[in-house]
N, C-alpha and C positions, 0 to 999 in steps of 0.2 A: 738497657739498664732499667731496673724496677723504678716505678714512679708512684708517688702518693696521690697523683692526680688521676685523670681519666685516660685510659688507653683503649682504643678500639682498633682491631687489626682484621682486615680482610673479611668484613661483615657481608654476608649474603643472605637474602631473603626473597622467596618467591611465593606466589599464591596461584591458585587455580581459578580461572574465570568461570562464570556460570556455564559456559559452553565447554569447559574442560581444558581450555588452553592454559599453559603455564606462563605466568606473567612474572618476569624478574624485576623486582622493585629495587633492591640493593644488590650491587654487582661488585663486590670486593671493596667496600667502603672502609676507609681508615681515618682515624681522628685521634688527636691527643689534645688535652687541655690541662693546664696546671691550676692548682688551688689559687683562688683570687681572680680568675678569669671569667668573663662572660663572652659567650660565642653565639652569634646570630647565624641561623641556618635559613637561607632564602632559597626559593625555587618555585617552579610552577605548581599549581594545584595538582595533586596526584603524583608528584615526583618522589614521594616516599618520606616526607618530613615527619609525619605522625608515626609511621612505621618505625622510623629510627628512634624516636623518643620512647615508644613502647618497648623496644628492645633494650635501650639503655636503662630503663627503669625496671627491667625484669618482668614486665607484664606479658612478654612474649619471648619465644626462643628463636634465635637465628638458625638458618639451615647450615651455616658454616661461619667460622670466625670466632673471635674472642672479645670480651668486654671486661675490663678490670677497673676497679675503683679502690683506692687505698690498698693496692697490691692484692686485692681479693678478686678472683675471676668470677664474675657474675654468671657467666654462661655455664659454669659447672656446679652451681648451687642446686640443691634439692628444692622441690616446691616449698617446703616449710622454711628452709633457709632463705629462699628468695623472698618470701613474705617478710621475714625478719629484716632482711636487707632493706627492703622498701620502707618498712616502718621506722627503722633507725637512721637511715642515711639519705633517703630520697623524698622529695616533695614534688607534687605536680600542680601546675596551674594551667587550666584549660580556657578556651574561648568562652565556654559557657560554665558558669561558676560552680554549679552542682552543690549549692548550699542546702542545708536542711531547713525547709520553710517553716517548720513549727518552732524553730529555735530563734533566739535573739542573735544579734551580731556577735556579742562576746561569747555566747554559748557555742556558736559555730566555730569560732577560733580556738576555744578551749578544748574542743572535742579530741584532737590528736593527743593532747597532754593527758586527758582523762583515760584514753585508751592505753597510754603508757603507765597508768596507775599513779599519776601525780594526784595530790590532794585537790579537792575542789577549790579550796581557797587559793592555793598556789596557781592552779590552772587559770582561774578567773582573773587573778591579779596580773599575771603575766600577759594575758590576752587584752585586758583593759589598757595596759601600758603600751602595747604594740599598736592597738587601734588608735590611741591618742596620737602616737607618732605619725600615723597616716592621715591625720586630720579628721578622724571620725569620732572625736570625743563626745559630740552631741548625738551620736547614733548608737552608742554602745549597747543600750538596753532596748533598742528597737527590734521588733521582729524583722527578719531580713526581707520578708515580702513587702514591707513598708519602705524599703530603701530604693533609691534609683539604681539603674543598671551600673553606673560608674561606682556607686557606693558598694554595691554587691560585689563587684569585681575586686575592689580594694579589700573587702572582708575576705574574699577567697585568697588573695595574696598574703594577707596576714595569717590565715590558717596554714598556708604553705610554709611560712617562715617561722612560725611559733616554735617549731621543734629544732631550730638551728640546723637545718639539713646541710649535708656536704654536697649534694647534687640537686639542683633545681631544674626541672624539665618543664618548660613553658610552651604550650602549643597555641599560637595565635592569641596571646594573653590580652592584646589590645584590639582585637578584631571588631568588637561591637561597641567601642568607646569613642566619644568625641575627642578632638585633638588634645584639649587641655588635660582631660582625665587620662588619656592614653600616655601622655608624656609623664604624668605623675606616677602611673603604674610602672612605666619603663624605668624611671629613675630609682624607684624603690627596689626593683629587681637587680639592676646593675650596681647600685650602691651597696646592696647586701654583700655581693661577692667581693667588692673592693674592701670591705671592712671585716670579712669573715673568711676563714679557710674553707671556701666553698667554690663551686663551679656552677654557672648557669648556662644551660643550652636552650636557646630560645628560637623556636621556629616562627617565622613571621613574614608577612607581606608588607609590613610597615617600614619604609626606608628610614624614617626618623628613629625608630626603635633600634633598627640594625646598626645605625651609626653610633649609637650610645654604647654599643658593646665593644670589647677589646678587639675582637676579630669578626669578620664577616666571611662565611663560606657559602658557596652555592652548591646545592644538590642537583645534579644533572646527570642523566644516563646512569643512575645508580651509584654515583661516586661524588665525593666532595672535592671542590677546588676553590682556591682563593678567589675572592671577588674584589675587584678594585673599581 
């Protein structure tokens, strides 16, 4: 049956090693998630978590299989359509925030809205409101290079959420944070999906973050399985 959520069927991806050997990373992986769900993906380093997120976000193409979101098959999009898909529906949160150092916190958050041709006033006002909700009201006009690591990551999360994405892909979003800030970031991501028609797929080694999600799946031997 068609689903407005995320449907992944028989996903396969392999890479060539420097020595020319074929390394199979994903081996027939399948996944489904409904709007409003947060899903934690755990697994050993090198198990393919980042590869999976890149495929889900249209940054790379699988060797085989299909990925659908809102009944749109991502794997069949042209490069231009794939770029529009990412811009309109997907947001990424990485372990390293990748903020623009020359800009302030609010300017970094506003950037995705300006790319979508929102007015500067609208983009900045919406970004200020979101930063305030994340406890950064005193840091709004600070250059991001003047912020702590935890503050920078919260700015990165705000930048990801400002466009109201349908799919959030987070790759070790709390990996460099202390416990209290990590919990705050985790709550922000999981609360967003609980309150919006959205899905969060979060690759993490953090057991506390994983437990905040609706489901925990383990990536092992190229496939996902329930984790208890």
